[in-house]
N, C-alpha and C positions, 0 to 999 in steps of 0.2 A: 331149964337144965340143960346142961350139956351131954347128957347120956353117955359119959365117958366110963362109968364104973363097971366092973365085971359083976356087979350084983344088980341086974337091971330090973326095976321095980315093975315096968310097964309089962313083962312078961309073967310076972307073978300076980299082979293085981290088974283087973278090968277097969280102966280110966274112965270109960265110957259111962258107968255105973253112977259114978257121982256127978252132982249137978254143973259143977263147973267143967268136967269132962265133956258133958253133954253139949255145953255151950261152945266149947272149943273144938273138939275133934268132928263134929256133925256138920260144920259151915264149910261152904265151898268158896275159897280165896280167889281173887283175880280172874273171876269170871269175865267181866267186861274187856278186860286188856287181852285176854287170850281169844276174845272174839275178834278183837281189833288186830291182834297180831294173825289170825287165820285170814281174816278178810283182806289184809293187806298184803298176805302172801299170794292169795288167789288174784288180786289184782296186778301185783307186780309179775305173775306168771303170765298173766294175759296181756300184760304190757310187752312182755318180751318178744311177743308173735306181732306186735303194732308194726306199720311200716316206717322205715327211716331213711331219709334221701342222704346218701353217702356225698361228700362234698370235699372239695380243696379250698382251704382258706389261704389268704395271702393279704399282705400289707402294701398299699400303693399310694398315689398321689393324685390328684386330679389336674389333668393336661387337656390339650385340645386335639381334635380328631385329625386334622391335617397339619403337616410342618409349617406352612405360613401362616397360620392362626397363633402360633406359640410366641410365647415372649422372645424377643430378641435385642441384640445390641447392634447399635449403628456404629460403623466404622468410617474412617477416612482413607480413601486411596492413595492419598499422598502424605507425606510428612508436613507438618505445620505448625503453628503457634496461634493458640485460642485468643482471638480479638474481642468478641462479643457474643453474650448469650441473649437469645430471644424468648425463651421458655424459661418456666420454673417446673419443679419435679409436682406432677400431678395434674399438669396443664393437658388439656385436649388439642390435639393438633390434627389436621387434615393432610392428605396426601398430597405432598408439595410443599407444604409450609416450612419456612426456615427456621432451624433449630439453633443454630450458632454460626458465626462467621469465623475463619480462619486466615491466616496469612503464611506467605511461602517463608521457609528459612534456608533453603538452598540459593546459592549466589547466582545460579545460572537464571532464576526467573525473577530476579528482583527488579528489573526494568519494568517501568509501567506501560511502556510503549511497544513492549516486546512484539506484540502481533502485528501492530502497524509497521514496525521496521522490517518484519518478516514479510509483510505484503509489499513493501518496495523493493525487498530483495527479488521477490518472486517476480514483481513485474520488470525488473532489468534483466533478469535471467531469460524471461519470455521474449523481451526485445533481443537480447542475444540470439537466442535461437533463431529469430526470424531474420537477424543479420546474417548468420551462417545459412540458413535456407538461401537468401538472396545470393551469397557468395557463391553458394553452389550452383545456382542457377546460371550465374554469370559464367563461371568456370565452364557449364556445359556449353554455353552459347561460343565461349572462346575454342572450346575443343572443335565444335562443329565448323566454325571459321577456318581453324587451322587445318582441318581435314579437305575442306573446300579448295582452300588455297595451295594445299599440297597436291591436290590433282592438276590445278591449273600449272602451277609450276612443273610439274612432272610433264604434262602436254606440252608445255613451252619447250622444255629440255629436249623430249623425245623428237618433236619437230626440228629443232636444231640439231639433232644426232642425225635426223633424215637428211637434212640439208648437207650436212658435213659428209655424209656418204656419198649424196649425189656429187659434190663438189670434187669427192676423190675420184669418182667415175670421170668425170668431165676433164680434170687434170691429168688422170692416168690417159684418157683417149688424146690430149694435147701432148704429151710426154710421148705416145708411141708415133703421133704425127712427127714430132720434132725428131726422134730416131729415124724415121723415113727420110725425112729431109736432109740431115746430116750424111745418109748413104749416098743420096743424090748429088749433093755438094761434093761429097769424096769424089765421086765417079768423074763429075764435070772437072774438077781440078785435075784428076789424072789425065783426062783426056785432054785440056788444055796444055797442060805441061808436056804430054807426047807429042801434040802437034808443034808446040814450041820448039822442042828438041829437034823436030823434022823441017822446022823453018817454015812451017805453015801459019802458025799463029804467032801473033806478037807476044813481048812478055808483058805488055799491057793487060792482056786477056789473063794471062796464067795469074798476074796478081790479082786480079778483080776476083777470079775464082779463088784464089787462097783466101782473100778477105770474106768472100762470101761463106767459106767453110767455117773460117773462124766464127762468124757471126752466127751460123747454123750451130755450132758447138756451144757457144755462149747460151743461145736460146733454148739448147736441150738441157744445159745446166739449169736454167731459168725454171723450164717447165717441171724438171725434177724436184727441185726445190718447193715449187708450188704443191707438187704432187705429195711431198712428204709433209708439207704444211697442212694440206688438207686431211690427211691421215692422222696427224697431231689433234687436229681440231674434233675428229672423230673420238679420239681417245677422251680428249677434255670433254665431249658431251657426254660420254657415258660416266666420266668422273662425275661431272655436274649433276646427273640423275642420281648417282649414289648419294652424292652430298646433300642433294634437296630431300631424299628420302630420310637419310641419318637425321639430317636438320629438323625436320617436320616431325619425326619420330620421337626426337629429344623434347620438343615444344609439347607434343601432344602428351607425353609421358609425365612431363613436369606438371601439366595443366591437369591431368588426372590424378596425379599426386597430391596437388594442392587441393582437388575437389575432394578426394578421401579424406584428407585431414580435416578440410572444412565440416564433413559430414560426420566425422569422428568428433570433433569440437562441439557441433551442433547436438549430437546425441549425448554427450556428457553434459552439456547445458540443460537438456530434456531431464536428464537423471537428476541433476541438481535442483531443476524446478520442481521435480516429483519429490525429492526429500525435504526442500522448503514447505512445499503443500501439506506433507505430511506432519511436519513439525508445526505448522501454522495450525492445524487441524488438533494436533495435541497440545499446543498452547491455548486453543479456544477451550477444549474440554477441561484442560487444568485450571483454566480460570473459573468455569463453572464450579469446579470442585470446591473452590474456596467458600462456598456455600453449603452446609451440611443440611438435607431437607430431609422430611419425615417419607419413608416409603409407602406408608399407608395410613389411613386414619387410626386414631389410637392415642393412647395416654402415655405420657412420659412418666416412666418408673422411677429412673434414678440418673443422675449426671455422674458418670463414672470417672470422667476427668474433668474436675470443677475448676472454679478461678479464672482468672485473665492472665495470659501472659505465659502459660504452661505450654510446654511443647510435647509432641508427641511424634511416635514412628508411624509409618504406613502400616494399617491393619490394627492398629490399636483400638480397643473399645471406647468410645466417647460417651455414649449416653445410651440407657435402656427404655425400649418401647414396648406397650403392650397393645395388640390390635383391638379394635372397638368391637367388631364382629368377630365370634369365634363358636365353634361347636364342642361343647364339653366332651370329655371322654376321661377314662381312668387308666393309668397306666399302673399295672400290678405285676408282681413277681410270684413265680412259682417254682418248686424244687424240680431237678431234673427227673426224679422218679415219678412225679405227678404229670409231665409234660405229655407223655402219649395219650393221657385220658381227656385232654381238651382238643377241641376241634371249633373252625371256623363255625360262626353261629350258634356257639352254645349258650344256654342261659347261665346268667351269673346275678347274685343278689349283692348290692354294695350299700354298705353304711359309711355315711361321711361324718367326718370329725365335726363335732359342735351340733348335731342333729340327734336328739335322743332317741333310742331305740331300743326295743326288746328283741333279742336276736334268738331263735331256736333253729340253729343250723340244719338240723337233721328234718325239721317241720316248716319248711320256707313259708306255707300258706298261713300260719298263725305267727309268723314275725311282724313286728311293729317297727315302723320306722326305716325301713330297707327299701331300695329302688331297684327296679330291672335293669339290668345291661345284657349286651351279648358280646361275644367275642368276635372281633372283626381283623385281629393280626396277631401272629405269633411268632416272636423273634426265632431264628433258625441257628442263632450264636449266642454262646452264654454269655451274660453281663460281667460285670467286675464285681460283682457281689456274690458270683457263684450260682446264680439263678436266672431262669429264662423270663425274658419280659413278654408281658401280655397286653394288648391294648383292647379296652372295652368302650363300647359306644351305648348310648341309650336305647333301650328296648321301646320302640314305638307302641308297643301293646299293653306296655305297663303304664304306672303313674308316671307324670312328669318330673324329671330331676327339679331340686329347688332353685330357684333364679338366684337366690343370694350366694349361691356356690361360687369361690374363687379359684382361678387356677393356682394350683401350688399346695392347696390343702390337702390333709390326709385323706384316707379312705381305707376301710377294710373289706375285701371283696369274698365271697362264698361262691364258688363253682358247684353247680348242683349236678350229681352225677345219678347212678343208680338207685333204685329203690329196693332196699334189703330189710329183713327183719330186725329189729332192736337186738335179739340175741347175737345175731351174726355180726352185728357192727361191734357189739361189745368183746365179742369173741377175737374179731381183726384187731381191736384196739389192743387187748392184752397181749396178742402175739407181735404187735407191730408189724402187721400185714398191709401192703398199700391197698387202695380201694380197688374194686373189680373193675377190669379193663373192659370196656364196651365201646361198641360204634354207635353213632346217631342212628335215627331211625332210617333215614335216607339211605345210608351207608348199608343197613342190614337189608333194607328192601331191595336195594341194587344186587346184592350178593344172592337173595333167594330168587330173584328174576334169572340171575345168570345160571343158577343152578338148574331152573326149570327148562331153561332153553338146552 
């Protein structure tokens, strides 16, 4: 009955007095269910006070611990054309094994005997350098000879100058003697003429004295000419000294100029030899670059530039290679709000794709299929995806990571933080608060020691 009438029968009649009423109203319904609800409520209340480990979850990929162990692509340092492949995708190669052979596409390097011809040019230039050195040495010897010859010539000219000066002195004495003779001849002539006018001397004597006077005058003129000639010889000797000095200065200067020119040409030849040797070394290295070799032991992943006859530029990716030996690591990303909570050496749980796991993020001890890791590097600059990159390495104190894991597979990470009650974690999640900020035990210990000091 719905009991919606204003004339309620149960208030006028006691239904429990009837047999059916006794069966219905005296029975206790849902007793077991109520007990279950009570026990569940008590257990739920107790569970709210159980410890819960706060954590930061993230998605990542499996990578390697060091950069040289990661997959890489092999490039060519020079542009070229693919001529021959020596490997297939998936092949194992050792360090130094030839992967492919390429050929030149630049016309400057088409000559097969480019290195040999460059060596010939180097040898010719080396001989040219030697010839210039010999020329310099010959010019040095020539300059030395010219200087010695100049000294001898100057000594000869100086001696001649001295002789000329002495000749001037001798002629000057003879000229003075001639002057004395003419004075004597004049007095004798005048005396003879006086005696002839007085009738004492004969005319013949006067004529003889006159003739002697004329001869003496002629001798005086001759002596004066010799004196002037000697003086001219002195001037000529001085001019000769100046001429010899100028002549040999010009010869020595010309030889020194030729020597400087030869030295300059020799230096230019040495520069050309150095350039040719540099080019020869570059040609030798470039010839070795025509064979692309493996930088380390590993497996060929993929031929990026396939086929025969295809051309490429310098720096283009040709083939991918994966190192044989590598140390696994996990690369994960965290939000900027969670970055201050992570520290180097932090413990992290990792779940790998393809490996079954039962994960209780707040109770890591009861999780199944997760592996231990620790933080080894935290990126200081944000990535393109708006998160910070964190690198994780295997935890040596935990279970060893599976050997079948390959680089590039997915992973889910759980960074373990502070232990809090479950009710606190529920309250934090409902209010969208971040996890509690904390410092590792080592940092807290250091702070407490500093405070004690």
